[in-house]
N, C-alpha and C positions, 0 to 999 in steps of 0.2 A: 762935585758933580749933580746934575739934576737929570731927571727924565720927563718925558712927556708921553703921554697916551693919545694917539690920534686916532678919532674915530672913522672908519672906513666909509660909514653910509653918509656923512654929511662934512668931513674934515674938521669937526669940533676937537679942540686940543686941551687937554687936561695937563697941567703943568704941576710937578712935584718937586720938592727941595729936599736934600739929604737933611734927616732929622736925627742924628744920632745912631745909635746900634741897637738892634733888638736879636736875641738869639745869637750873638758873636757875629752879625752881620750888618752892613748897612742898611738901615731904614729911611724910607721916602715919604712924606706927608703931603698930601696935596695941597696946593696954596689956597685954596678958597674954600675948602670943607675938611671936616675931620676924616679922611679917607687915607689910608696907608697902603705902601707897598712895601713887604717885609718878608722874610723868611721863615717859615714855620715848621717846626719838626713834624715829619710824618705827612706834609703837604706840600714843602719846598716854598717856592717864590710864588706870592698871591697878593691880589689887592684884598683890603680887609676894610669893612665898613666901619662907622662909628660904634655900631654895636658888637663890635667883634668878630663878625660873620664873615669868612672868606667867600668872595664872590667874583674873582677872576682869576685865571691861569694862562700860562704861557701855552700854546698851542703845542709845542715841542714837548711838553709835559715834564717827566723827571729827567730826561736825556739834556735838557738845558738848565740843570741845577748848579751852576757855577756860584764865585763867590759875590756876583751881582745879579740884579735882575736881568734876564736875557733879552736883547733886542729882539724886535720881529713882532709876528702876530699874538695875539692875547685875544681870549674870549673872556667875556664878563657874563653873569647871569644875576640878575634882580629883578624881583616884583614882576616874575612872569616874563621878563625881556631879557634876549641876548644880543649882545653886540661884539662886533670885530673891531679890535684895534691894533694899532702898530706901535710897539713901545720903542722910544727912540731916547738914547742917551744925549745929553747936551751939556756944555760947559756951565758952569753956575754964575750967573752976572755978577 
């Protein structure tokens, strides 16, 4: 399985492929950059930058903390900017 984050402001798509497991759950790595979507204890599902800093979460918060990253709206915060994305699950090509 793969996932995509589609930025609502302009339709930009960030693609992630499953890349092993982290903390006992699937981990996903962005195909063009060292950014991950993974589950962190105490934080739940989030995106994590190359420096290890979590910077995006599902809007449903902890209510949507199942075995896979929840589809639907996510909010990111990085370098003083915030964006709204929609996470979609996609079959791996």
